TIFI-165793 format. One record per residue (C-alpha): residue number from 0; residue in one letter; x, z, y. Coordinates in nm, 3 decimals. Each point is the difference from the previous one (the first is absolute). Last residue first. Layout:
residues N
NUM, A, X, Z, Y
...
This chain:
residues 455
454, E, 8.808, 9.558, 9.966
453, F, 0.255, 0.102, 0.268
452, F, 0.330, -0.143, -0.155
451, K, -0.190, -0.278, -0.170
450, R, -0.132, -0.149, 0.325
449, K, 0.338, 0.064, 0.176
448, K, 0.183, -0.189, -0.258
447, E, -0.247, -0.279, 0.042
446, I, 0.022, -0.006, 0.390
445, I, 0.384, -0.006, -0.011
444, E, 0.006, -0.286, -0.254
443, D, -0.231, -0.205, 0.210
442, I, 0.236, 0.078, 0.319
441, K, 0.320, -0.088, -0.156
440, G, 0.129, -0.262, 0.208
439, I, -0.116, 0.176, 0.334
438, Y, 0.149, 0.331, -0.104
437, T, 0.314, -0.173, -0.085
436, N, 0.025, -0.183, 0.351
435, L, -0.083, 0.329, 0.164
434, D, 0.285, 0.214, -0.175
433, K, -0.105, 0.342, -0.081
432, P, -0.191, -0.080, -0.338
431, S, -0.293, 0.221, -0.075
430, A, 0.056, 0.334, -0.130
429, L, -0.227, 0.174, -0.274
428, R, 0.028, 0.377, -0.026
427, E, -0.135, 0.258, -0.259
426, I, -0.066, 0.374, 0.093
425, R, -0.052, 0.247, -0.262
424, N, -0.153, 0.388, 0.022
423, L, -0.259, -0.102, -0.294
422, E, -0.311, 0.134, 0.188
421, N, 0.147, -0.160, 0.311
420, Y, 0.079, -0.352, -0.133
419, V, 0.091, -0.161, 0.325
418, R, 0.061, -0.397, 0.018
417, K, 0.250, -0.101, 0.247
416, S, 0.025, -0.325, 0.163
415, V, 0.341, -0.090, 0.169
414, A, -0.008, -0.294, 0.257
413, N, 0.333, -0.194, 0.064
412, S, -0.230, -0.288, 0.074
411, G, -0.370, 0.033, 0.033
410, V, -0.253, 0.229, -0.145
409, A, 0.013, 0.371, -0.104
408, L, -0.272, 0.180, -0.168
407, N, 0.101, 0.378, 0.035
406, N, -0.191, 0.209, -0.230
405, A, -0.041, 0.359, 0.121
404, T, 0.174, 0.342, -0.033
403, E, 0.358, -0.115, 0.068
402, E, 0.053, 0.311, 0.262
401, M, 0.197, -0.239, 0.238
400, V, -0.259, -0.299, -0.050
399, D, -0.323, 0.190, 0.008
398, I, 0.096, 0.231, 0.304
397, N, 0.139, -0.333, 0.215
396, Y, -0.329, -0.196, -0.089
395, V, -0.238, 0.297, 0.117
394, C, 0.179, 0.026, 0.346
393, A, -0.072, 0.328, 0.164
392, K, -0.220, 0.008, 0.310
391, G, -0.189, 0.326, -0.061
390, E, 0.244, 0.241, 0.189
389, K, 0.272, -0.210, 0.180
388, T, 0.235, -0.157, -0.260
387, W, 0.383, 0.017, -0.105
386, G, 0.149, -0.187, -0.274
385, T, 0.333, 0.120, -0.109
384, N, 0.301, -0.204, -0.134
383, E, 0.261, 0.241, -0.164
382, N, 0.357, 0.147, 0.030
381, N, 0.302, -0.012, -0.200
380, G, 0.202, -0.015, 0.345
379, A, -0.068, -0.393, 0.017
378, Q, -0.182, -0.139, -0.285
377, Y, 0.201, -0.171, -0.274
376, K, -0.277, 0.056, -0.273
375, Q, -0.323, 0.052, 0.142
374, R, -0.249, 0.275, 0.090
373, Y, -0.385, 0.015, 0.055
372, M, -0.236, 0.194, 0.240
371, Y, -0.371, -0.011, 0.063
370, Y, -0.232, 0.191, 0.234
369, P, 0.228, 0.197, 0.254
368, L, -0.246, 0.137, 0.271
367, Y, 0.020, -0.127, 0.350
366, G, -0.119, 0.223, 0.307
365, N, 0.242, -0.068, 0.271
364, R, 0.218, 0.334, -0.108
363, S, -0.002, -0.111, -0.344
362, L, 0.147, -0.361, 0.099
361, I, 0.287, 0.159, 0.184
360, E, 0.098, 0.281, -0.224
359, R, 0.007, -0.239, -0.314
358, S, 0.203, -0.283, 0.200
357, S, 0.217, 0.273, 0.090
356, L, 0.085, 0.075, -0.370
355, V, 0.034, -0.364, -0.083
354, M, 0.253, -0.065, 0.269
353, Q, 0.180, 0.307, -0.099
352, S, 0.024, -0.161, -0.349
351, V, 0.121, -0.334, 0.146
350, G, 0.262, 0.160, 0.198
349, D, 0.141, 0.132, -0.311
348, N, 0.089, -0.365, -0.125
347, E, 0.157, -0.028, -0.325
346, L, -0.273, -0.088, -0.243
345, F, 0.139, -0.354, -0.070
344, C, 0.116, -0.159, 0.316
343, T, 0.358, 0.033, -0.107
342, E, -0.043, -0.299, -0.266
341, E, -0.122, -0.248, 0.253
340, K, -0.353, -0.175, 0.032
339, L, -0.028, -0.118, 0.347
338, K, -0.110, -0.350, -0.080
337, A, -0.237, 0.116, -0.260
336, G, -0.025, -0.210, -0.323
335, S, 0.078, 0.272, -0.208
334, K, -0.123, 0.327, 0.113
333, L, -0.007, 0.195, 0.321
332, C, -0.230, 0.293, 0.073
331, L, -0.040, 0.122, 0.353
330, C, -0.233, 0.284, 0.011
329, H, -0.362, -0.082, 0.030
328, V, -0.244, 0.191, 0.266
327, T, -0.347, -0.112, -0.029
326, I, -0.218, 0.049, 0.287
325, N, -0.398, -0.029, -0.060
324, D, -0.295, 0.020, 0.238
323, A, 0.208, -0.098, 0.287
322, G, -0.068, 0.195, 0.318
321, T, 0.260, -0.175, 0.190
320, A, 0.174, 0.329, 0.103
319, A, 0.110, 0.045, -0.370
318, A, 0.213, -0.327, 0.012
317, Q, 0.162, 0.102, 0.313
316, E, 0.075, 0.335, -0.120
315, V, 0.163, -0.144, -0.290
314, G, 0.195, -0.257, 0.198
313, K, 0.148, 0.304, 0.204
312, E, 0.091, 0.176, -0.331
311, F, 0.180, -0.332, -0.115
310, G, 0.206, -0.025, 0.343
309, E, 0.093, 0.363, -0.017
308, L, 0.133, -0.016, -0.348
307, S, 0.183, -0.312, 0.097
306, E, -0.073, -0.362, -0.116
305, G, 0.307, -0.205, -0.056
304, E, -0.114, -0.167, -0.321
303, L, -0.332, 0.116, -0.104
302, G, -0.010, 0.351, -0.154
301, A, -0.352, 0.118, 0.020
300, I, -0.254, -0.315, -0.031
299, L, -0.337, 0.015, 0.180
298, D, -0.342, -0.169, -0.125
297, I, -0.337, 0.008, 0.187
296, N, -0.349, -0.009, -0.137
295, I, -0.294, -0.105, 0.200
294, E, -0.375, 0.043, -0.055
293, F, -0.172, -0.300, 0.151
292, G, -0.211, 0.042, 0.264
291, Y, 0.034, -0.356, 0.126
290, N, 0.115, 0.119, 0.358
289, E, 0.270, 0.208, -0.158
288, S, 0.170, -0.313, -0.148
287, M, 0.085, -0.153, 0.337
286, E, 0.133, 0.337, 0.144
285, Y, 0.219, 0.028, -0.314
284, A, 0.121, -0.374, 0.032
283, K, 0.106, 0.049, 0.362
282, Y, 0.166, 0.363, -0.086
281, F, 0.204, -0.171, -0.289
280, D, 0.114, -0.298, 0.260
279, A, 0.122, 0.260, 0.248
278, V, 0.206, 0.149, -0.278
277, T, 0.164, -0.338, -0.039
276, H, -0.023, -0.283, -0.264
275, K, 0.261, -0.240, -0.170
274, R, 0.107, 0.288, -0.257
273, G, 0.343, -0.066, -0.144
272, I, 0.089, 0.363, -0.074
271, A, 0.240, 0.041, 0.297
270, R, -0.259, -0.162, 0.241
269, L, -0.259, 0.256, -0.105
268, T, 0.252, 0.272, 0.030
267, E, 0.079, -0.120, 0.379
266, D, -0.395, -0.023, 0.076
265, S, -0.029, 0.360, -0.130
264, F, -0.359, 0.126, -0.090
263, T, 0.076, -0.046, -0.399
262, Q, -0.164, -0.155, -0.290
261, P, -0.244, -0.171, 0.225
260, N, -0.244, -0.101, -0.285
259, I, -0.346, -0.041, 0.089
258, C, -0.222, 0.059, -0.306
257, I, -0.373, -0.096, -0.007
256, R, -0.312, 0.186, -0.123
255, T, -0.378, -0.110, -0.045
254, V, 0.000, -0.326, -0.077
253, G, -0.353, -0.163, 0.011
252, Y, 0.038, -0.360, -0.010
251, D, -0.087, -0.042, 0.382
250, K, 0.214, 0.265, 0.081
249, L, 0.321, -0.135, -0.163
248, L, -0.098, -0.350, 0.177
247, E, -0.033, 0.187, 0.331
246, L, 0.344, 0.150, -0.043
245, K, 0.144, -0.346, -0.080
244, D, -0.156, -0.188, 0.290
243, K, 0.143, 0.321, 0.231
242, S, 0.345, -0.070, -0.107
241, F, 0.288, 0.209, -0.157
240, V, 0.298, -0.186, -0.122
239, D, 0.247, 0.186, 0.211
238, P, -0.139, 0.347, -0.086
237, R, 0.142, -0.019, -0.348
236, G, -0.215, 0.091, -0.303
235, A, -0.360, -0.107, -0.052
234, E, -0.014, 0.219, -0.301
233, V, -0.350, -0.065, -0.072
232, T, -0.249, 0.258, -0.119
231, Y, -0.324, 0.005, -0.150
230, E, -0.176, 0.333, -0.108
229, C, -0.315, -0.075, -0.195
228, G, -0.295, -0.182, 0.120
227, N, -0.149, -0.060, -0.366
226, T, 0.005, -0.370, 0.002
225, R, 0.388, -0.074, -0.017
224, L, 0.034, -0.270, -0.230
223, R, -0.143, -0.305, 0.172
222, S, 0.158, 0.131, 0.342
221, I, 0.331, -0.017, -0.167
220, A, 0.023, -0.394, 0.014
219, K, -0.137, -0.005, 0.342
218, L, 0.283, 0.258, 0.121
217, V, 0.254, -0.247, -0.154
216, R, -0.111, -0.310, 0.144
215, R, -0.032, 0.160, 0.358
214, L, 0.346, 0.085, -0.025
213, D, 0.101, -0.358, -0.018
212, P, -0.228, -0.087, 0.278
211, T, 0.136, 0.281, 0.227
210, D, 0.387, -0.099, -0.067
209, L, 0.181, 0.224, -0.214
208, A, 0.244, 0.234, 0.104
207, F, -0.281, 0.248, 0.020
206, P, 0.047, 0.048, -0.353
205, T, 0.343, 0.147, 0.055
204, G, 0.206, 0.036, -0.330
203, G, -0.253, 0.106, -0.159
202, G, -0.315, 0.188, -0.017
201, I, -0.377, -0.065, -0.003
200, Y, -0.162, 0.308, -0.158
199, V, -0.344, 0.035, -0.170
198, S, -0.147, 0.346, -0.073
197, R, -0.191, 0.198, -0.275
196, L, -0.138, -0.290, -0.210
195, N, -0.161, 0.145, -0.323
194, G, 0.093, -0.245, -0.220
193, V, 0.177, -0.343, 0.108
192, L, 0.062, -0.230, -0.306
191, P, -0.293, -0.237, 0.063
190, K, 0.108, -0.101, 0.342
189, S, 0.355, -0.065, -0.115
188, A, -0.071, -0.388, -0.040
187, E, -0.088, -0.023, 0.348
186, I, 0.297, 0.183, 0.149
185, E, 0.232, -0.212, -0.231
184, K, -0.145, -0.313, 0.139
183, E, 0.018, 0.081, 0.350
182, L, 0.361, 0.113, -0.059
181, C, 0.085, -0.336, -0.152
180, E, -0.151, -0.192, 0.295
179, L, 0.184, 0.230, 0.246
178, Y, 0.335, -0.038, -0.158
177, D, -0.038, -0.376, -0.017
176, P, -0.077, -0.009, 0.378
175, L, 0.270, 0.255, 0.084
174, F, 0.288, -0.147, -0.197
173, R, 0.135, -0.212, 0.291
172, R, -0.011, 0.303, 0.223
171, T, 0.273, 0.190, -0.198
170, K, 0.301, -0.072, 0.225
169, E, -0.202, 0.030, 0.336
168, I, -0.190, 0.305, -0.170
167, P, 0.355, 0.185, 0.014
166, A, 0.060, 0.115, -0.361
165, T, -0.136, 0.268, -0.220
164, I, 0.055, 0.138, -0.330
163, F, 0.018, 0.347, 0.138
162, S, 0.341, 0.184, 0.036
161, C, -0.042, 0.058, 0.368
160, Y, 0.278, 0.205, 0.215
159, A, 0.123, -0.279, 0.220
158, C, -0.370, -0.105, 0.054
157, K, -0.076, -0.380, -0.107
156, T, -0.179, -0.188, 0.269
155, P, -0.356, -0.111, 0.085
154, C, -0.110, 0.124, -0.340
153, F, -0.188, -0.158, -0.326
152, P, -0.055, 0.168, -0.340
151, L, -0.371, -0.013, 0.021
150, S, -0.101, 0.241, -0.303
149, V, -0.357, 0.097, -0.040
148, F, -0.052, 0.352, -0.151
147, Y, -0.352, 0.111, -0.147
146, D, -0.067, 0.370, -0.107
145, T, -0.183, 0.059, -0.286
144, N, -0.178, 0.311, -0.183
143, G, -0.068, -0.088, -0.364
142, D, 0.136, 0.325, -0.129
141, K, -0.055, 0.274, 0.229
140, K, 0.246, 0.249, 0.145
139, E, -0.120, 0.073, 0.346
138, Y, 0.204, 0.093, 0.314
137, I, -0.229, -0.064, 0.315
136, G, -0.204, 0.337, 0.036
135, K, 0.316, 0.211, -0.031
134, Q, 0.280, -0.210, 0.122
133, T, 0.084, 0.222, 0.307
132, K, 0.047, 0.304, -0.212
131, L, 0.225, -0.158, -0.244
130, I, 0.208, -0.123, 0.288
129, K, -0.009, 0.350, 0.152
128, E, 0.160, 0.126, -0.349
127, V, 0.252, -0.249, -0.027
126, L, 0.125, 0.078, 0.358
125, A, 0.003, 0.386, -0.082
124, I, 0.229, -0.086, -0.294
123, N, 0.207, -0.220, 0.232
122, E, 0.059, 0.285, 0.233
121, P, 0.076, 0.251, -0.272
120, S, 0.297, -0.245, -0.140
119, V, -0.029, -0.148, -0.328
118, Q, 0.217, 0.221, -0.223
117, M, -0.121, -0.164, -0.340
116, Q, -0.118, 0.350, -0.099
115, E, -0.186, 0.043, 0.350
114, F, -0.169, -0.327, -0.075
113, L, -0.108, 0.118, -0.348
112, P, -0.123, 0.338, 0.133
111, H, -0.183, -0.161, 0.261
110, F, -0.202, -0.226, -0.181
109, D, -0.255, 0.254, -0.123
108, R, -0.104, -0.082, -0.349
107, G, -0.301, -0.121, -0.192
106, E, 0.134, -0.329, -0.152
105, E, -0.181, -0.191, 0.250
104, G, 0.143, 0.221, 0.286
103, E, 0.344, -0.068, -0.117
102, M, -0.073, -0.365, -0.022
101, Y, -0.124, 0.013, 0.362
100, A, 0.334, 0.145, 0.101
99, L, 0.190, -0.263, -0.183
98, K, -0.191, -0.275, 0.170
97, T, 0.037, 0.204, 0.366
96, P, 0.391, -0.029, -0.081
95, R, 0.003, -0.372, -0.073
94, I, 0.234, -0.061, -0.291
93, G, 0.372, -0.120, -0.041
92, T, 0.177, 0.300, 0.122
91, L, -0.073, 0.376, 0.057
90, A, 0.338, 0.216, -0.039
89, G, -0.052, 0.146, 0.350
88, W, -0.243, -0.194, 0.213
87, P, 0.177, 0.079, 0.328
86, T, 0.354, -0.006, -0.137
85, K, 0.239, 0.271, -0.027
84, E, 0.379, -0.002, 0.032
83, G, 0.272, 0.242, -0.064
82, Y, 0.199, -0.238, -0.203
81, K, 0.053, 0.173, -0.326
80, K, -0.327, 0.196, 0.029
79, S, -0.212, -0.274, 0.081
78, L, 0.189, -0.210, -0.264
77, I, -0.039, 0.239, -0.292
76, K, -0.360, 0.084, 0.087
75, Y, -0.085, -0.390, 0.045
74, L, 0.144, -0.044, -0.348
73, A, -0.208, 0.249, -0.162
72, L, -0.312, -0.104, 0.213
71, K, 0.047, -0.359, -0.157
70, A, 0.020, 0.113, -0.361
69, F, -0.300, 0.234, 0.032
68, R, -0.211, -0.274, 0.138
67, R, 0.078, -0.280, -0.213
66, E, -0.036, 0.175, -0.320
65, L, -0.317, 0.186, 0.125
64, R, -0.170, -0.342, 0.083
63, K, 0.118, -0.163, -0.353
62, Y, -0.156, 0.334, -0.190
61, H, -0.331, -0.037, 0.219
60, L, -0.019, -0.378, -0.109
59, E, 0.080, 0.084, -0.368
58, D, -0.258, 0.285, -0.012
57, F, -0.076, 0.349, 0.078
56, V, 0.342, 0.165, 0.046
55, E, 0.026, 0.375, 0.084
54, A, 0.324, 0.073, 0.207
53, E, 0.317, 0.158, -0.017
52, D, 0.287, -0.107, 0.218
51, R, 0.384, 0.048, -0.087
50, F, 0.261, -0.137, 0.228
49, S, 0.390, -0.036, -0.069
48, Y, 0.271, -0.063, 0.256
47, N, 0.376, -0.116, -0.041
46, E, 0.216, -0.091, 0.283
45, G, 0.250, -0.308, -0.084
44, D, -0.169, -0.211, 0.298
43, V, -0.345, 0.099, -0.114
42, S, -0.026, 0.086, -0.355
41, F, -0.358, 0.050, -0.087
40, D, -0.225, 0.161, -0.289
39, N, -0.371, -0.025, 0.004
38, Y, -0.190, 0.178, -0.290
37, F, -0.382, -0.032, 0.008
36, V, -0.148, 0.287, -0.210
35, G, -0.307, -0.023, -0.210
34, N, 0.157, 0.028, -0.340
33, E, 0.298, -0.225, 0.079
32, F, 0.031, -0.278, 0.273
31, R, 0.344, -0.156, 0.038
30, F, 0.184, -0.151, 0.334
29, S, 0.360, -0.071, 0.078
28, H, 0.108, -0.088, 0.339
27, V, 0.347, -0.124, 0.121
26, V, 0.025, -0.051, 0.414
25, S, 0.294, -0.127, 0.133
24, Q, 0.156, -0.062, 0.364
23, P, -0.263, 0.225, 0.153
22, R, -0.192, -0.124, 0.313
21, S, -0.028, 0.149, 0.352
20, K, -0.282, -0.111, 0.195
19, F, -0.224, 0.108, -0.273
18, L, -0.342, -0.132, -0.126
17, R, 0.194, -0.289, -0.180
16, A, 0.085, 0.280, -0.274
15, A, -0.363, 0.037, -0.070
14, D, -0.090, -0.368, -0.038
13, L, 0.295, -0.063, -0.230
12, L, -0.146, 0.297, -0.198
11, E, -0.316, -0.192, -0.054
10, N, 0.144, -0.315, -0.046
9, E, 0.220, 0.125, -0.294
8, L, -0.280, 0.204, -0.148
7, F, -0.144, -0.225, -0.235
6, K, 0.357, -0.093, -0.135
5, C, 0.039, 0.360, -0.126
4, D, 0.353, 0.054, -0.106
3, T, 0.092, 0.000, 0.358
2, T, 0.269, -0.155, 0.213
1, L, 0.043, -0.002, 0.364
0, M, 0.288, -0.154, 0.198
């Protein structure tokens, strides 16, 4: 039970409380701001605490930022001491750590003191520092920059951990002809809205779940707007839907990068999460893809059901041994809609934290550099998702999207467009319907809304 006299802070304080395995029975909070001082008073399970933080306030936005920061940090300190627990990212919640580091730099400050104040671990401060270094030469805050996303929300089967709005393609195939027609129409209408095109990304779902003629329609439509030879990624997806004709099609249309997502190198774990492919299928798909000269991304997940630390570490070693250009290590994150979601899964997994640390050591040893990172609610062990790259092989799309520095023009069902106003430090979002039938029925309305949104 948490109550506060400042409703603006209620969710922030709840997020801070949820960082801990142990939970207080009651938290009562009061806040006031007087003469440049932020006062936060707490009663936690009947014990009283008071905090006083002085800070110069520049404007309303800065005031709100400090209000959140001091309140969360105060509660974090109370609970950390009360339960003897520390979390890898300390009191940081609700923001990408690298984005916060960049904000500090833009305001003329080194980010280290703030992260230390928020009790972020030294290892994670060092991780942020390395990511900012790897992003040099790619990171760019410039109004008008655009990344283009195409949603193909179709999969062979639905994985047990997945919360995306997808369904087995055999259940949704009847929508595919109309969906592709609407997608072609939306792509054509969006051409005048594209600014300086930085990258194109076709995601899912599993785009390779489509048959080759259907996939060709999408690639042909995109070819009419991608005229500058920018980075072009297709999240091909699961190894069991790869074929030479699909790979040849991608090469013909100028795709530069593909994602092959094994998620694990254990056949037993693959069966447990509902995947219909094997580790051998992954190697077959990888070898096929290498023949076409694509840059290759691989995804792994730490914390999958039944996977041991030793098994996960072996998988990271195997991923690194492929020589893939990018390897992303995700931590299991269970949201509404995921079959595996249970209350006990939230943050309470020390094994995942060790998996994350091991993956950092293994990938660093094999020549990989961390180049992007983001965190989510309900993430096992209160950890993060980190993308690792061979030198000079970082994915522009991933950096732009995670740092939120460029417009994201997203088309298709369940696609969320973002308009980024860097000078104003503001981001606006426009979401398309998640349901396929609704998207198809409202395509003209969606196109008009998007035109107004970007123009």
